N, C-alpha and C positions, 0 to 999 in steps of 0.2 A: 057571520056564524060559520060559514064553510071555512074560512081562514082559521078560526079558532079550533075547529075539528081537525084540520090538517096539521096545525102546529101541536096539538095534543098528541095526535097519532105519532108524529115525528119525535116528541119527546119521549114517549114509551119505547119507541123502537131503538132510540139512542140509548136509553136507560138499560135495556136488555143487553145491548152490545157492549156497553161500558162495563157493566157488572163482570164481563169475561176478563177484564184487565186486572192482572194479579196484584201489581205493585204501582203506588203512586207516591212519589217523594215530595215533602214539603220542606226538606232541609235546604235553607238558603245557600249552603256551600255544596250542594250535590254537584253543581256544574260552576266552574271557574274557567275564565278565559283571558287572553291578552291579544293585542293586535300586533301585526307585523311591524317591526321596527328594529332598534338596537336591542336584540333579544336577551343579551346578557344582563342589561340592566333594568329591564321591565319585569314586572312579576304578575302573577295571576291574581284576578279579583273575583269576587262572587258575581256570577252572571246567571242566577236563576230566571228562567224564562218568564216573560211578562204574561201573567194569566188574566189581566184585567180585559174588559170587553168594551172600554170607552171608545177606541178607535179602529176596532178590527174591521169596520166597514170601509176605511180608507186603506185598501189593500195595495195600492200602488200610488205613486206621486202623480199629480196632475200632468199630463202631457200636453203642452201649450199648442201643439199641432193637431191635436183632436183624436189620436188613437195610440193606444199603448204600443210600445216598440218603434215608434217613429222618433226621428231626431226632435230635440226640444230645446229652445232657448232658455238662458238662465235670466230670470226676472227678479230674482232676490239676491241681494248682497250676501256673500258668505265668507266666512273667515278661513284662511288656510291656503296653501299652495302645495303643488306636487313637490317630489324630490328634485334637487338640483341636477342639472345635466341636460343633454340633448332631448328635444321634444319635437316630433314631427308636426302635430296640429292639436289643438284642444278638441276634446271629444264632444260630438254633437249628441252623444247618447248618454250623458251623465245619470240619467234616470234608469238606465237599463243595461248597465255593466257592473261587474265586481271590480272595484278598484284594488290595487295592490295593498294600499293602507288599510282596506277593509278586510283583508285575510285575517282570520283568527286561529289561534291555537288553544286548545281546550285541555283541561283536565277534569275528569268527572269520577264520581264514586261508584259508577255503573253505567249501563248503557242509557242513552238518551235519544230520542227521535222525535221529530215534528213533521207532520205531513199535511199540507194545505192544498185543496183543490178549489178552483173558482170558475164558474161559468156564467155566461149572459148573453145578452143580445148581440146580433152580428157575429156570431160564432167566436165570441170571446172566450178563451179557454186558458186557465194558468194552472201550473203545478209548481209548488214550492216544497223543498225537502231539506231538512237538516238532520244529520246523524252524527253522533259521536260516541266514543267508548275508550276507556283507559284500561289497558290490560296489565294486571299485577303491579299497578301503580308505576309502570316504567314508560310504556309506549301508548300514545294516544293516536288514534286515526280520526279525522273529521271529514264529512262531506257536506257541502252546501250546493243546492241545484235549484235554479229557477228556469222554467220553460213556459212561455206564453205566446199566443197568437190571437190575432183579431183580423177580421175581414174589413172593418170600418164602415162608416156610413156613405162614403163617397167612392166613386170609381178609382180603381188603381191604387188602393190604400191597404192591401193586405200586407201584414208584417209577421215575422218569426223571430223570436228572441230565445237564445239559450245562454245561460250563464252557470259556470260550474267552477268551483275550487275544491281541491282535495288537500288537506294539511295534515301534517304529522309532526309530533315531537317525542323525543326519547331522552330519558335520563338513566344513566347506568345506576345499579343499586348503590354504589358507593358514592355516587353524585360526582364522579370524577371526570366524566364526559357525557356526551349526548349530542343530539342534532335537532334542527328544525327544518322542515321541508314543505314546500307547497307547489302545486300545479294549478294553474288558472287558465280558463278558456272562455272567451266571450264571442258570441256569434250574433250579429245584428243584421238581419235581412228584411228589406221592404221594398214594395213598389213605390215609384216616384211619380206623382201626377201633376207636379208643378202648381197645385191648387186649382180651384174652379175658375172656369173662364169669367172674365170681368171682376175676379176677387170677392164679389159681394153677392149676398142672396137677394133675389127680388121677393116682393111680399107674396106672389102667387106660389113661389117655390118653398115657402117656409114650412108647410105641412105636407108637402109632396115627397115622395121618395128621393132621396139625395143620389141614389146611384143612377138616376136618369139625367143628372146634370153633366154637361160636357167639362173636360179637364184640359189643362194646357199640355200635358204630356201623356201619350197614349202607350209608349212602348219602353219606359225607363225603369230601371231598378237599382238597388244599391245592395251590396253583399260586403260587410266588413267582418273580418275575423281576427282574434288575438289569442296567442298562446304564449304563456309565460311559466317558467319552472325556476325554482331556487332551491339550493341546498346550502345549509348553514351548520357544519359541524363545529363543536366547541370542545375545549379541554380546560380542566382547572390545573394550573401550574403547580400549586402548592399542596402540601400535605394536610388535609383538614384534622387528622388526629392530634395534631399539635395543640395543646390546650392554651397556649399563649397567643395562638393566631387571632388577630383582630380583623383581618381582611383577607379575602380571596382573590387570586389573581387568575384571569381567564384569558385564553386566546381562542378568537373565533374567525373562521373564514366564511365567506359568503360569495357563492358564484351563482350567476343568474343569467339565463338566456330568455329572450323575448322575440317573437316573430309576428308582425302584424301585415295584413293585406287589406287593401281598400279597392274595391271594384265598383265601377259605375258603367252600366250598359244603357244604350238607347238605340233602339232599331229604327228610329224614324226621326233623325235630328233635323232634316230639311222640311219635312211634311208638317212637323208640329209648329216650326217657326218660333220656338221658344227663346232660342239663343242668338244673339245678334251675330256672333262671329263663329265660323267653323275653320279650325286650322289644319287638322290632320286627315280626317276622312269624312266626306260629306254623305257616303252610304249608311254608316253606322258608327256609333260611338262605343269605344271599348277602353275606357280609362282604367289602368291597372297600376297600383302602386305597392311595393313591398318594403318593409323595414325590418332589419335583422340587428338585434342588439345583444352584446356580450358584455358582462361586467364582472369583475373579480375584486373582492374587498378584503382586507384584513384588519382586525381590531385587537388591541390589547385593553383589558378592562380590569379595574380594581373595584371590588364591591365588598362593603362591610358584611360580617357574618350574619347580621340580622337583616340584610338587604335593604337597609334604609338609606344608604348612601353609596354613591359610586361615581367613577368617572371612567371614560373610554377615549382612546385616541386611535385613529385608523387612517388607512390610505386605500383609495379606490381608483381603479382604471376601468374605463369603458370605451368600446368600440361600436360604432353605429354605421350601418351601411343602408343607403337608400337607393332604390331603383324606381325611376319615374322616366321612362323613355331613355335614360342614360344612368350610370352607377356613379354614386358619390359616397365617400367615406368620411367619417367625423370620429375623432377620438378626443377623450378628456382625461385629465389626471386630477384627483381631488384629494384634499385632506378634510378629515372629519374629526369632530369632537363632540361628545356627549356627557352630561352630568346630571345626576338625580339626587334629591334629599328629601327624606320623610321624616317628620317629627309627630309622634302621637301625643295628645294631651290626655291624661289619666283623670278619672274622678278623684275627689277628695276622700271618699270613704275608704275602708279597709279593703274592699274588694279590688280596687284600682282598675275597674273597667276602662276601656278606651271611650272617651268621651268625644273627642275631636281629633282632627288629623290635618296637618299642614304639608302640602306636597309641592315640590318646585321641580322643574326639569329645564334643561338647556341643550340646545342642539345649534350646531355650526357646521358649514361645509363651505369649502372654497376650491374653485377650480384654478390651479396654478399653471396649467399648460394644457393646450388643446384648442379645439374649435371655438369653445366658450370660455376661453381664458379671461380671468378677471371677474367672473360671475361668482357671487357669494350669497349665503343665506344664513341669517342668524334668528333664532326663535327662543322664546322662553314661555312656559306654561306654568301657571301657579293657581292652586286651589287651597281654600281653608274651609274644612268642614267644622262648623261650630258645634253641631250636634248630630251624631250619626243616626240616633233614633228618629229625630225629626226631619232628617235629610236638609239640614240647615247649612247652605254652601254659598261661598263666595268665590269667584274665580276671575283671573286676569291672565290674559294672553297677549303676547307682543311679538311681532315679525317684521323684519326688514330683509329685503332681498334685491339684488340687482341680476337680472336674468335676460339672456339674449333672446332675441325674437325666435319664436317657433320657425321651423323651416318654411311652413306654408306662407309666411309674410314675405320672405325674401326670395324664394324660388318656387315656381309652380309651372308644370307642362301638362296640359290636357287638351282634349279636342275643342274646348270652348274658351280657355283662359290660358294665357301664357305670360310670365313675367320672369325676369332675371335680375340678380344683384340690386335689389332694392336698398341694400346697405343701411337697414333700419337700426337706430341704436338701441342698445339693451334698455329694457323697461325697468324702472325702479319703483319699488312699491313698499310702503309702511302700512302695517295693519294692527290695530289694537282692538281687543274685545274684553269688555268688562260685564260680569253677569252676577245675578243673585237668584238663588233658587231656595223655596221654602216648601218642603213636604209635599212636592208634585201638585200643589194647589196653586202656587203663584211662583212666576219667574219674570226676570226682566234683565234684558241684554241689550248692551250698547255696542255698536260696531263702527269703527271709523277707518277709512282708507285715504292714503295719500298717494297717488300715481303720477309719476313723471314718464314722458315719452310712451304715452298710452298707444296701444296698437288696437286697431278696429278694422272693419270693412265698411267702405263708404256706400253710397246709394246706387252704385253700379257694381257692387260686390267685388270691388277691388281693395287690396290692402293699403292702409294708410296710417300714418303716425302723427299723434298731437304732441308737439314738443313741450308745451307748457304743462305745468302741474294741474290735476284736477283732483277734487275731494268728493268722496261718497261717504254717507253716513246712514245708519239704520239703527231703529229701535224696535225691538220685539218684546211684547208683553203677553203672558199667559195668565189666566185665572179661571179657576174652577171652584164651584161650590155646589153642595147639594142641600136643598132646603126642605124642610118638613119630612126628612129622611127618604124622600122619593123624587123630588123635582130637582133635576141637575141642570146647571148652567155652566157653559164653557165658552170663554172668549179668547180668542187669539188675534192681536193686532200687530201688524208690521208697518212701520212708518219709515219711508226711505227718502233721501234727497241726494242731489248731485249738484256740483258747482257748474256743470256744463252738460245740460240735456241735449246738446247738439251732437254729442258723442257718446253719451250713456243714456239709455232708454229703459226705464223701469217705472212701474206704477208707484206713485208716492204713497198710496195706502192700500194695504191688502187685509180685509177683515173677514174672520172666520168666526161663526158663532153657531153654538149648538144648544138646543132646548130638548131635554129628554126626560122620561120617566124611568126610574130604576127601582128594581125590587127583587124579591125572591119568591118563589113559588114551590109547591110540592114539597112541603118541610125543608125548605132552605136548599133543596138539591139543585134547583134551577135558578140561576142569575138571569135577569131579563132587563133589557134596555130598549125602549122605543122612542124614537125621537126624530127631530129634523136637524139638517144642517144647512146653513146659509153662508154663502161666500160672496164677497164683493171685491172688485179691483177697480180703483180709480182709473179713468180714462188716461191712455198714454199712447205714443206712437209705437206699435209693436214692430219687432224686427221682421224684415223679409227673409226668405230662405232661398238659397241657391243650390239646387240637387247636384250639380256637377262637382262643386267643391265641398259640398255639405257645410257651408258656413252661413251664419246668420249676420245680415247686414243692415245698416241704417236705412230707413225710408220715412218720408214724410207726407205721403199721399193719404193715408188712411189711419185714422185714430180708432183704438178700440172702444167699445161702449161699456157703459156701467151697468152691466146686466147682472141680475140676481141668480146665482147659481144655487138652486135649492134641490137638496137630496132628502129622501125619507127613508129610514132604515129601521130594522129590527136586529139587535144583537143578543145573543144568548150563550149561556156556558153551562154545560153539564160536565163537571170536572171528569176527565180531562179533555172535553171536546168543546170547541167553540163553532158557533155558526152565525152567518149573518144573511139577511135579505135586504136589499137595496134598490131604490129607484132613483136614478141619477137624473138631474136636469128636469125636474118636475114641470117646471113652468115653460118648457120649450113650446113655442107656438103661441104662448099667451103674454110673454114679457118682451116681445120685440125680436129683432133678428141680429143683434149686435153681440153674438156669443163667439167671438173670434179674437185670438190673440196674435195670430200671424196672418197677413193678408193672403186670402185665398183658401185658408184652412180654417174649419170650424170645429168647435168642440162637439162631442157627441150629441145626438138628439135624445129624447127621453129613452132610457136604457134601463133594463132590469139586469141585476147582478145577484149571484148566489154563491156563498162559499162555507166551506167546513174545514176546520183546522184540528188535528188530532195529535196529542202528545203521548209518548210512550216512555216508560222508565224500565221496562223489562223486555 
């Protein structure tokens, strides 16, 4: 009864504040966007913000080490790879950074902003911001910012995450020239505790305060920073006023600079006895690595006047400098090729509305000279929209690449690990992804990977290569339905397999199910959803984590448990405001103690979260 009074009071409070907002757009084309890539060939598509309340309670991906902002292994096979060229190390913070390919450029019919605030147990606080505005239909500026921090349930688990990108694009009134620009910054800072002593919880510790448990590292921390800026001016070479012109020719330049720092500190390496070897300093550890990257690219592109077909050829030079106890330089020269083609299917009536759309894209890059000479990547992405209204879609993506080992596999110098000139062969990978989507209520995706010369870290956290080919496969199915107008059921099932689980460790089945009540109150002004979400992971050998090198490595000492992760939540929307209340891991203390995915690190105990998100169109 008390909860109902609080919610009613909150509704009327929000209703009074919301009524002060002057304008709210429902135009699906109010906001358009496209992602960083070959910007001459890509085009803006409708990107109206998602106003549904089905998953707003899942505000951040699950971190498999138990606290937002910490490193996290990848336990789900995913399609795609980063752009070809030198790479220092795979990111251990893939959940908590803005990637270059996620940078978006916007065009809008006015200002748009979204502000989200989240708070909860153990001083968990998060702020998410998006703002964009197009001035006089010429220049657009966009800002996306994430900041979150959390104390965590265990000792020495505090995290700080800051992600920012600023993007801008400009097109001159006569559409003869323009530019694309972005600045990106990722900051990931956290304490490193090495996991709890003995790796597992005892029965008596299950319901006690976890901050009383001893941990393996008492004075260690990690601080990673990334700065990246790109400027991409372009000009159209031909005169658009010529009525016989069928294609436009573009010349675009792209200059990029990136700076990364990786710092690991440990004030008590001898006393903690966590590491077997100490090479450089027994008093304290201060491992610092810096990477500086410059690249310049030039592209010549031909694009049809309706922007439905185009090809592009380019050249790119990159220079990379690495400092890790000594200086190293790596340069590469690449040739690039891109192509796109789109074909609209029109309805048979006199109006000739677009009924369907076929889109295909091709991308190839080859390093003909430099440190990674002989590397190449070829990819094609294809989609066929059978019915735009019902969002009836089939897609097929195929990728093949040969890529040199990341720097960390061949060379590494730190206080606890040193290896030189491992000479690992380039890794070869084939990937294919086939999918079907119907009206957001059903989707089915199949992923296949064939990998030769697979690179990994063995059970002592040292790099190793598996020369023979191995195959990975995954099927993801989603289904949602609302029965009797109010009872909703959503099921997501991920089935995975690998031909060699001695080198690849993932759960064979991940099942997520939601059961909820949905409806509208207060004369349809309030959308409401109350439900429960259950998640299940089939038992497997989770990866171990090495703080010094921030890598995840194979281990066969401890299997994960088949623990039921149950959350209960309330989602609500009073246009333009969304709110949620959530209790995570409701069964903690009642369903056993096997809620760990990485030895020594546990998922959060029962935790309360609250969030509010607000959209502005004025």
